[in-house]
Every structure is written in C-alpha cells, then in structure tokens.
Backbone as JSON, one array per atom type, in Angstrom:
{
  "sequence": "MGNVQSAQYMLEKLAELDCNKDRDDKEVYRIGDLAREFNVSLRTLRFYEDRGLISPERSGSTRLYSVDDRRRLKIILLIKNVGFSLIDIQEFLNLYDAGDGDSNSNVIVAKFSEQLEKLKIQRAEIDQSIDDIRNAISHIEQIA",
  "N": [[152.42, 33.91, 54.66], [152.26, 33.31, 57.25], [152.97, 31.75, 60.46], [154.32, 28.61, 60.09], [153.05, 25.51, 60.94], [153.5, 22.22, 62.44], [152.97, 19.24, 60.5], [151.37, 17.38, 61.78], [149.98, 18.9, 63.72], [148.63, 20.65, 62.02], [146.92, 18.91, 60.53], [145.37, 17.88, 62.6], [144.02, 20.19, 63.48], [142.57, 20.79, 61.17], [140.91, 18.56, 61.1], [139.39, 19.05, 63.36], [137.73, 21.08, 62.48], [135.93, 19.73, 60.93], [134.62, 17.96, 62.53], [132.14, 16.4, 64.68], [130.67, 18.55, 66.94], [129.6, 17.8, 69.31], [131.07, 15.98, 70.8], [131.78, 13.32, 73.0], [133.85, 12.78, 75.81], [135.1, 10.19, 75.84], [137.38, 7.51, 76.58], [137.72, 5.17, 75.29], [136.36, 3.7, 72.41], [133.85, 1.8, 70.84], [133.42, -0.09, 67.8], [130.87, 0.35, 66.72], [130.18, 2.75, 67.99], [131.88, 4.65, 66.77], [131.13, 4.31, 64.11], [128.47, 5.22, 64.14], [128.85, 7.87, 65.07], [130.38, 9.07, 63.03], [128.94, 8.49, 60.84], [129.51, 6.29, 59.13], [129.96, 3.04, 57.67], [130.27, -0.14, 59.37], [131.79, -1.83, 57.88], [133.37, -0.02, 56.44], [135.04, 0.96, 58.49], [136.37, -1.39, 59.17], [137.67, -1.84, 56.76], [139.44, 0.36, 56.67], [141.0, -0.39, 58.82], [142.07, -2.82, 57.84], [143.67, -1.78, 55.85], [145.59, -0.59, 57.34], [145.29, 1.99, 58.24], [144.01, 2.75, 60.56], [144.34, 1.43, 63.85], [142.86, -0.37, 65.92], [142.72, -1.6, 69.32], [142.26, -4.95, 70.54], [139.79, -6.77, 72.27], [139.15, -9.77, 72.84], [136.92, -10.5, 70.34], [136.14, -7.95, 70.03], [136.57, -4.7, 68.81], [138.44, -2.05, 70.03], [138.64, 1.29, 70.05], [140.9, 3.94, 70.42], [141.27, 7.34, 71.68], [143.16, 8.47, 70.01], [142.86, 6.84, 67.73], [140.3, 7.62, 67.01], [140.77, 10.32, 66.38], [142.5, 9.96, 64.19], [140.7, 8.74, 62.46], [138.93, 10.86, 62.01], [140.64, 12.54, 60.59], [141.2, 10.94, 58.34], [138.62, 10.77, 57.18], [138.09, 13.46, 56.63], [140.07, 14.01, 54.7], [139.37, 12.16, 52.75], [136.79, 13.09, 52.11], [137.26, 15.44, 50.73], [138.12, 14.56, 48.36], [140.52, 13.11, 48.02], [142.6, 10.29, 47.23], [142.95, 6.85, 48.39], [145.64, 6.23, 48.52], [146.7, 8.8, 48.74], [145.61, 9.46, 51.23], [147.02, 7.7, 52.89], [149.59, 8.79, 52.54], [149.21, 11.33, 53.71], [148.69, 10.51, 56.33], [151.14, 9.37, 56.95], [152.71, 11.67, 56.98], [151.46, 12.92, 59.1], [152.06, 11.11, 61.16], [154.81, 11.43, 61.23], [154.98, 13.88, 62.36], [156.51, 16.3, 62.7], [158.21, 19.17, 61.37], [158.57, 21.7, 59.04], [158.65, 21.26, 56.31], [156.97, 19.09, 55.91], [154.44, 20.19, 56.54], [154.35, 22.04, 54.52], [154.11, 20.34, 52.34], [151.56, 19.34, 52.79], [150.01, 21.68, 52.47], [150.59, 22.19, 49.78], [149.53, 19.87, 48.53], [146.8, 20.12, 49.21], [146.27, 22.49, 47.86], [146.7, 21.72, 45.18], [144.62, 19.85, 44.98], [142.44, 21.53, 45.3], [142.58, 23.0, 42.93], [142.09, 20.93, 41.07], [139.45, 20.29, 41.78], [138.18, 22.69, 41.14], [138.43, 22.63, 38.37], [136.9, 20.35, 37.81], [134.42, 21.3, 38.71], [133.97, 23.34, 36.83], [133.74, 21.77, 34.53], [131.43, 20.3, 35.2], [129.59, 22.4, 35.44], [129.55, 23.19, 32.75], [128.46, 20.89, 31.59], [125.93, 20.95, 32.77], [124.91, 23.28, 31.61], [124.89, 22.4, 28.93], [122.98, 20.35, 29.08], [120.7, 21.81, 29.85], [120.41, 23.41, 27.56], [119.91, 21.39, 25.68], [117.48, 20.35, 26.65], [115.87, 22.61, 26.37], [115.93, 22.88, 23.58], [114.75, 20.46, 22.79], [112.21, 20.79, 23.92], [111.28, 22.88, 22.33], [110.99, 21.71, 19.83], [109.19, 19.75, 20.27]],
  "CA": [[151.45, 32.89, 55.0], [152.21, 33.17, 58.69], [153.8, 30.75, 61.1], [154.04, 27.27, 59.61], [152.96, 24.54, 62.02], [153.84, 20.86, 62.05], [151.94, 18.54, 59.73], [150.46, 16.75, 62.74], [149.14, 19.97, 64.28], [147.8, 21.15, 60.93], [145.86, 17.94, 60.23], [144.46, 17.81, 63.76], [143.18, 21.38, 63.45], [141.63, 20.62, 60.07], [139.92, 17.56, 61.52], [138.49, 19.68, 64.33], [136.75, 21.86, 61.72], [134.98, 18.84, 60.29], [134.11, 16.95, 63.46], [130.93, 16.68, 65.45], [131.02, 19.38, 68.1], [129.01, 17.19, 70.49], [131.85, 14.79, 71.15], [131.93, 13.03, 74.41], [135.26, 12.57, 76.07], [135.41, 8.81, 76.2], [138.76, 7.11, 76.32], [137.65, 4.0, 74.42], [135.16, 3.66, 71.58], [133.6, 0.55, 70.11], [133.27, 0.14, 66.37], [129.55, 0.93, 66.5], [130.2, 4.14, 68.44], [132.5, 5.48, 65.73], [130.32, 4.22, 62.9], [127.34, 6.15, 64.32], [129.32, 9.26, 65.2], [130.9, 9.59, 61.77], [128.03, 8.08, 59.77], [130.19, 5.37, 58.21], [129.59, 1.65, 57.93], [131.24, -0.99, 60.07], [132.67, -2.33, 56.82], [134.35, 1.04, 56.16], [136.03, 0.97, 59.56], [137.2, -2.6, 59.02], [138.51, -1.61, 55.58], [140.53, 1.24, 57.09], [141.87, -1.19, 59.67], [142.79, -3.75, 56.97], [144.67, -0.98, 55.12], [146.58, -0.08, 58.28], [145.09, 3.41, 58.49], [143.7, 2.82, 61.99], [144.73, 0.16, 64.49], [142.23, -0.52, 67.24], [143.09, -2.72, 70.18], [141.25, -6.01, 70.55], [139.44, -7.47, 73.5], [138.43, -10.86, 72.19], [136.59, -10.09, 68.96], [135.68, -6.55, 70.07], [137.55, -3.68, 68.48], [138.4, -0.92, 70.96], [139.33, 2.42, 69.43], [141.38, 4.95, 71.36], [141.08, 8.74, 71.28], [144.03, 8.67, 68.85], [142.2, 6.19, 66.59], [139.18, 8.49, 66.66], [141.36, 11.48, 65.73], [142.96, 9.51, 62.87], [139.52, 8.53, 61.63], [138.47, 12.18, 61.59], [141.56, 13.02, 59.55], [140.95, 10.1, 57.16], [137.35, 11.15, 56.56], [138.25, 14.8, 56.07], [140.87, 13.92, 53.48], [138.54, 11.44, 51.78], [135.66, 13.91, 51.7], [137.66, 16.48, 49.78], [138.43, 13.93, 47.09], [141.81, 12.46, 47.92], [142.59, 8.83, 47.08], [143.44, 6.06, 49.52], [147.11, 6.41, 48.55], [146.93, 10.13, 49.31], [145.29, 9.39, 52.66], [148.17, 7.07, 53.55], [150.68, 9.77, 52.55], [148.89, 12.33, 54.74], [148.87, 9.9, 57.65], [152.59, 9.25, 57.15], [153.16, 13.01, 57.39], [150.89, 13.11, 60.44], [152.83, 10.29, 62.09], [156.15, 12.02, 61.35], [154.7, 14.83, 63.42], [157.2, 17.57, 62.79], [158.89, 19.63, 60.18], [157.88, 22.65, 58.17], [158.53, 20.72, 54.95], [155.77, 18.26, 55.89], [153.26, 21.04, 56.46], [154.35, 22.61, 53.17], [153.59, 19.29, 51.46], [150.1, 19.32, 52.99], [149.44, 22.87, 51.82], [150.72, 21.99, 48.33], [148.57, 18.85, 48.11], [145.45, 20.7, 49.28], [146.17, 23.48, 46.78], [146.52, 20.94, 43.95], [143.28, 19.28, 44.99], [141.52, 22.64, 45.07], [142.59, 23.29, 41.49], [141.4, 19.82, 40.4], [138.03, 20.43, 42.05], [137.71, 23.83, 40.35], [138.3, 22.15, 36.98], [135.73, 19.47, 37.79], [133.23, 22.14, 38.82], [133.77, 23.99, 35.53], [133.23, 20.74, 33.62], [130.05, 20.02, 35.6], [128.8, 23.57, 35.03], [129.39, 23.11, 31.29], [127.51, 19.8, 31.34], [124.6, 21.44, 33.16], [124.49, 24.19, 30.54], [124.59, 21.59, 27.75], [121.7, 19.66, 29.31], [119.65, 22.84, 29.77], [120.23, 23.75, 26.15], [119.28, 20.24, 25.01], [116.08, 20.32, 27.08], [115.2, 23.74, 25.71], [115.79, 22.54, 22.14], [113.77, 19.38, 22.69], [110.89, 21.37, 24.21], [110.86, 23.7, 21.19], [110.61, 20.89, 18.67], [108.17, 18.77, 20.67]],
  "C": [[151.41, 32.68, 56.51], [153.11, 32.07, 59.18], [153.39, 29.35, 60.64], [154.11, 26.29, 60.77], [153.38, 23.16, 61.52], [152.67, 20.24, 61.29], [150.92, 17.93, 60.68], [149.48, 17.78, 63.3], [148.15, 20.45, 63.22], [146.64, 20.2, 60.64], [144.88, 17.8, 61.39], [143.51, 19.01, 63.76], [142.16, 21.31, 62.31], [140.53, 19.63, 60.45], [138.93, 18.14, 62.51], [137.41, 20.5, 63.63], [135.62, 20.98, 61.22], [134.3, 17.88, 61.25], [132.8, 17.37, 64.09], [131.34, 17.46, 66.69], [130.52, 18.76, 69.4], [129.79, 15.96, 70.95], [131.83, 14.58, 72.65], [133.37, 12.61, 74.63], [135.55, 11.17, 76.59], [136.89, 8.55, 75.96], [138.81, 5.94, 75.36], [136.31, 4.01, 73.69], [135.05, 2.29, 70.95], [133.34, 0.9, 68.65], [131.92, 0.79, 66.05], [129.47, 2.39, 66.92], [130.75, 5.05, 67.34], [131.69, 5.46, 64.44], [129.14, 5.19, 62.99], [127.81, 7.6, 64.32], [129.71, 9.85, 63.86], [130.07, 9.17, 60.56], [128.75, 7.28, 58.68], [129.76, 3.95, 58.58], [130.68, 0.94, 58.74], [132.27, -1.51, 59.07], [133.76, -1.31, 56.48], [135.44, 1.05, 57.23], [136.94, -0.25, 59.49], [138.15, -2.46, 57.84], [139.7, -0.73, 55.95], [141.51, 0.5, 57.99], [142.71, -2.15, 58.81], [143.9, -3.04, 56.2], [145.73, -0.38, 56.03], [146.43, 1.41, 58.58], [144.72, 3.69, 59.95], [144.0, 1.45, 62.57], [144.12, 0.03, 65.87], [142.81, -1.7, 68.0], [141.97, -3.75, 70.08], [141.06, -6.51, 71.97], [138.54, -8.61, 73.05], [138.17, -10.46, 70.74], [136.14, -8.64, 68.89], [136.83, -5.61, 69.75], [137.35, -2.51, 69.45], [139.28, 0.19, 70.4], [139.68, 3.45, 70.49], [141.0, 6.35, 70.86], [141.94, 9.03, 70.05], [143.45, 8.02, 67.6], [141.06, 7.06, 66.08], [139.69, 9.71, 65.9], [141.84, 11.11, 64.32], [141.78, 9.3, 61.93], [138.97, 9.86, 61.13], [139.34, 12.72, 60.46], [141.33, 12.25, 58.25], [139.69, 10.57, 56.43], [137.4, 12.55, 55.97], [138.96, 14.73, 54.72], [140.09, 13.21, 52.38], [137.44, 12.34, 51.23], [136.01, 15.06, 50.77], [138.26, 15.89, 48.51], [139.78, 13.27, 46.94], [141.64, 10.94, 47.86], [143.1, 8.15, 48.35], [144.96, 6.19, 49.64], [147.46, 7.77, 49.15], [146.68, 10.14, 50.82], [146.46, 8.78, 53.42], [149.35, 8.04, 53.61], [150.45, 10.84, 53.62], [149.12, 11.75, 56.13], [150.35, 9.68, 57.96], [153.17, 10.58, 57.61], [152.69, 13.31, 58.81], [151.72, 12.35, 61.48], [154.24, 10.83, 62.28], [156.11, 13.17, 62.35], [155.39, 16.17, 63.37], [157.74, 17.98, 61.43], [158.03, 20.54, 59.32], [157.7, 22.09, 56.77], [157.3, 19.83, 54.84], [154.5, 19.1, 55.79], [153.2, 21.73, 55.1], [153.81, 21.61, 52.15], [152.07, 19.25, 51.57], [149.45, 20.5, 52.28], [149.49, 22.71, 50.3], [149.7, 20.98, 47.82], [147.14, 19.37, 48.15], [145.26, 21.73, 48.16], [145.97, 22.8, 45.43], [145.11, 20.38, 43.87], [142.23, 20.36, 44.75], [141.45, 22.97, 43.59], [141.88, 22.19, 40.7], [139.89, 19.95, 40.57], [137.43, 21.6, 41.28], [137.5, 23.43, 38.89], [137.08, 21.25, 36.85], [134.44, 20.28, 37.86], [132.94, 22.83, 37.49], [133.21, 22.99, 34.52], [131.78, 20.39, 33.92], [129.14, 21.17, 35.2], [128.55, 23.56, 33.53], [128.39, 22.02, 30.92], [126.09, 20.22, 31.68], [124.06, 22.39, 32.08], [124.11, 23.42, 29.28], [123.25, 20.88, 27.89], [120.54, 20.65, 29.24], [119.35, 23.21, 28.33], [119.52, 22.63, 25.38], [117.81, 20.16, 25.39], [115.3, 21.44, 26.4], [114.95, 23.44, 24.24], [114.72, 21.47, 21.96], [112.36, 19.92, 22.93], [110.38, 22.21, 23.04], [110.39, 22.88, 20.01], [109.51, 19.9, 19.01], [106.78, 19.32, 20.54]]
}
C-alpha cells in the first residue's frame, strides 16, 4: 500500500481533493465567508461549533475562523459527504488532532473501507428498488 502517512496529513490531503480550488489565502474568515465558500448554512457552522468540531475566535459577537478552522471544516464536510455520522466525524477529528502514528492512518483507511462497503450495499439495494419500480410501472402500463 505504500508509505503510510500520519492521520493528520492523510485527512488534509483528502480535504484538498474536495475543496474549492479558487481559495483565497486569507488568515481570518467570517462565518458568512465560510458559509458561502462551502455552501452550508450559518446554522450548520454554529451547530459544528456547538458540538466542538470547530472553535472560532470571537470579536464581540463576530465569529472569526482561522485557516485551521477552515481546514477542519473542509475535513468535516468531506467526511459528512461520504456518509459518516457526527460521532464518526468526531473520531476522525480526534485522530486528526493526534496528528501522528501509523495506527491512526490505518484506522482511517479501515473506516473508509468499511464505509465504501456500506455504500456499495446501499447502491445495490437502490438498484434493486429501481428495477422493482420499473417492473411495477411496466406491469401497470400493460393492464391499464
């Protein structure tokens, strides 16, 4: 499988695959900036903050997100978009925060592999449902 990297490095590289390539190199982002960039609601960002997944600084009532917060958000959204739960997201972020160790990256590979298998099963079930609906429509059209 090649050289195993740290969990932190691995998740950052995965997030880069899924990010907007037109990023600007700001040092601080406001909540609206990130909401627009990642096409998420303000409520979603506040929810992630309430759950401790991201921790923006505050200037009065204004949330100020760092480059690291932005990177964490990219990782959160990547993991969410491939079907992982909030608990899984927290586990991935814990591995990310630990930053080192081949065993952590092995955990990530194992979790992604498990998720891939779950998604394949779901796809097969959906394909079967589509076939069943097609057959039902065909039958209905014949008797109508």
